[in-house]
C-alpha positions in Angstrom: 0.3 0.0 0.0 3.1 3.1 0.7 4.1 2.1 -3.3 0.7 2.9 -4.1 0.1 5.8 -2.1 3.2 7.5 -2.8 2.4 7.5 -6.7 -1.0 9.0 -6.0 1.1 12.8 -7.1 -0.3 13.5 -3.9 3.2 14.1 -2.4 3.0 12.1 0.7 6.0 10.0 1.5 4.0 6.7 3.8 5.2 4.9 6.6 5.0 1.3 7.8 3.5 0.7 12.1 4.9 4.5 12.5 6.3 7.4 11.1 10.9 8.7 11.7 11.2 11.1 14.6 10.6 14.8 13.5 9.5 13.0 10.0 7.3 16.5 8.7 3.6 17.0 8.2 1.8 15.8 5.5 2.2 11.6 5.8 0.9 9.2 5.9 0.9 6.2 7.9 -0.2 2.3 7.2 -0.8 0.0 9.9 -2.0 -3.3 8.1 -3.3 -7.0 8.8 -5.6 -5.4 12.0 -8.2 -8.1 10.4 -7.6 -10.9 7.8 -10.5 -13.4 6.5 -10.1 -15.6 4.1 -13.1 -16.2 1.5 -15.3 -19.8 1.8 -13.6 -22.5 0.7 -14.3 -23.5 -3.1 -11.6 -26.2 -3.0 -10.3 -26.3 0.3 -8.0 -24.3 -0.2 -7.4 -21.1 1.5 -7.0 -19.1 -1.3 -8.5 -15.3 -0.8 -9.6 -12.8 1.0 -9.8 -9.5 2.7 -7.4 -7.8 5.0 -8.3 -4.9 7.2 -6.0 -2.1 7.0 -5.7 1.6 8.7 -4.7 4.3 6.7 -3.3 7.4 8.5 -2.8 11.2 7.1 -1.8 13.6 9.7 -1.5 17.1 8.8 -0.1 20.3 10.5 -3.2 22.4 11.4 -2.2 26.0 11.4 0.8 27.9 11.6 2.1 28.5 15.1 3.0 32.1 14.2 -0.2 33.6 12.1 -2.0 31.3 12.8 -3.0 30.6 9.0 -4.4 28.1 7.7 -1.8 25.3 6.3 -4.4 21.7 7.0 -5.1 21.2 3.2 -9.5 20.6 3.0 -8.5 18.5 -0.4 -6.0 16.3 0.6 -8.2 13.5 2.6 -10.1 13.6 -0.6 -7.6 12.6 -3.3 -6.5 10.1 -0.8 -9.9 8.5 -0.5 -9.9 8.7 -4.1 -6.9 6.6 -5.2 -7.2 4.4 -3.0 -10.8 3.7 -3.2 -10.7 0.5 -6.5 -7.5 1.0 -6.6 -6.3 -2.6 -8.4 -2.3 -2.2 -7.9 0.7 -5.0 -9.5 2.0 -7.8 -6.8 2.0 -6.8 -3.1 4.9 -9.0 -2.0 3.8 -11.7 -5.1 0.8 -11.6 -4.0 -2.0 -11.0 -6.9 -4.3 -7.4 -4.5 -7.5 -7.3 -6.8 -9.4 -4.3 -5.1 -9.2 -1.9 -2.4 -11.7 -0.5 -0.2 -12.1 2.0 1.2 -14.8 1.1 4.0 -14.2 4.0 6.8 -12.9 8.0 7.4 -12.8 9.7 10.3 -11.3 13.5 10.6 -10.1 14.3 14.2 -8.5 17.3 15.3 -5.8 17.8 18.5 -5.0 21.6 18.6 -2.7 21.3 21.1 -0.6 19.0 19.3 -1.2 21.4 15.7 -2.3 17.5 14.2 -5.1 16.7 11.9 -5.2 13.1 11.6 -7.3 11.2 9.0 -8.6 8.1 9.9 -9.2 5.5 6.6 -10.2 2.2 6.6 -9.9 -0.2 4.4 -10.1 -3.7 2.7 -7.8 -5.1 0.1 -9.0 -7.4 -1.5 -5.6 -10.2 -2.8 -4.7 -13.1 -3.0 -3.7 -15.7 0.6 
């Protein structure tokens, strides 16, 4: 998913599990395999399934000196559109059939000057 996000033309870097300290926002953190549900057996082999992942977009909220708004209100919708319905090339030699955005929520941390969009996605893929 990292490669897909970084090739959407949004200027975002993506990291697995957490970003390195002092990473400049905006950036994305991907939490993979929160849940993995194999599809029902047809031939008694677990061949495909759905992986639930979380994609977290972090942005600065305001300029701390001037108070000017820094949040890009178009970034989260563009990220959602780039992910929803995406068919990616092989990932770790597994076929990804499609990505589906299931849920998105915007959270503001005024004290931390951070806007956090948490997207829940389902990845329909080969097991």
